[in-house]
N, C-alpha and C positions, 0 to 999 in steps of 0.2 A: 636485367631486372625491369619488369614492366612498370612504367611510370604513368599514372593517370592523375586526374585532379584530386582524387582522394588521398593518394600518397603525398602529393605536393602539399595539400592542406594539412595533413597530419604532421609533416616535417615542419611546416610553418608554425603550427600550434606548439610543437615540442620546443622549437627554437625560441618562441616568444615566452613560453613558460620558464625555460632556463634563464632567459634574460631578465624576466620579472623577479624570480627568486634570487638571482645573482645581484640585482640592484637592491633588493630588500636586504640581503646579507651585507652588502657594502654600506648601506645606510645605518644598519644596526652597529656594525663595527666602527663606523665613523662616530656615531653617537656615544658608544662606550668610550672611545678614545677621548672624546671631547668632555664628557660629563662623569666619567668613572663608571664602574660596573655596579655600583649600589651595594657592595658587600660590606661597607663600613657601618651601615645601619645607624648613621648619625641623625638622620631625619625621620624621627618616629612620628 
């Protein structure tokens, strides 16, 4: 496979995007575990 700077830049962007959304997912899961999912509707 031919590797040039555009392929490397694309792989870096894909990796950073996956890392960003993975961190976002982990932060949301941690917040739900800490505060609950809000389904009880007690705070109107």
